[in-house]
N, C-alpha and C positions, 0 to 999 in steps of 0.2 A: 499481723495478718490484714490485710485489707481487702475486701470483697464487697461487691455489690450484688445483690440478688433481687429479682423480681419476685414481688409477693404473689403468692399462687392463688389468691380469690377464692380460696376453700373455704365454705363456712362451716365452722366447727364447735359452734356454740360457745355459751358463756360459762366457761369451767374454769377449776381451780388450774393454778399454775405451781410448777415445781420450785422447791425451796433450792435457791443457787447457793451451792457449796463450792469450795475449790477444786472438787472432782468433777462436778456438772461443769463448770467453767471451762476447765481443760478440755474436757469432751466438746463442750461447744467450738473451742477455738480450733481443735484438732479437726472436727468433723467440717466446720465451714473453709478451714484452709483446704482440706481435700476436695470438697465441693467446687471450692474456685479453681482448682486444676483439673475439674472433669473426672474427678475420681470418685470412689466410695469409702466406706469407712467400717470397720469391725470392732467394736470396744470389745475390749477383754479384760477379765478378770475374775475374782472369786463372786460365788453366787449371792444374791441379795445385796449387791452392792449401787443398784439403780440403773445399771447399763440401759436396759429396755425402755424404763421411765423417761431417762435423759434424752435418748433418740426420739421417742414420742413427743416429748415437750418441744424439742427443737424444730420437729415438723409441724407442731401446732405453730410456734411462733414464724415458721416461714410459709403458713397456710397451705401446707401440703397434707395429704392423707397419707397417713402412716400404717400398714396392714402389719400386723404381728402375727407370725407364722409359726406354729409349734412343730418342730421337725420329729420325725419318728422313723422308725425301722422300714416302716412298708412303704415309703415313699419310692416311686420310680420315676424315671426320667420324661415318662409322659405327663404325669402329674406335676413335676416340676415345669416342664416346658409350659403347659396351660397356665400357669401361676405366672411366670414370667411374662407371657403373651398378655395376660390381663394387666399386669404392671405397666409394662410398656404403653398399653392402649389408653390408660387414663392418667399416666405420669405420677402415679403414687409411689412412695418409698415403702421398702420391705425391712421387716425385723424380723430375722429367723432367730428364735428361740430354741436353746437346747440342739443347737447344730451338731455338736461334738458326737451326738448318738448315733 
C-alpha cells in the first residue's frame, strides 16, 4: 500500500506513543489504505484489544485531532447531526466507542 498524506499541523504535545504490535501494524495499513481511497474505517474485534487507542495513535501520527465519542441509547439524530457538523468544520477524526449499544 503506497499512499501520501499531508501532515495535519495539529500540535498534540509530546506524549507517549503506542507499542507497535502485528495487530496495530495491520490496522495502520488497513486504515491508511482506506484513507488513500477516500474511505473510512471501522476496526472491529473483542473488547480490550486496543482498537480505539490504535486509531487515536494513527491520528496523532498524521497530526489530526481524534475525538472519541461514547455512544449511548439517548442519542438522537439532532445530536449526531451537530456532532458531524463540528467534525466537518474542523477536519477532525471521530472514534465512536460502544457503537453497538
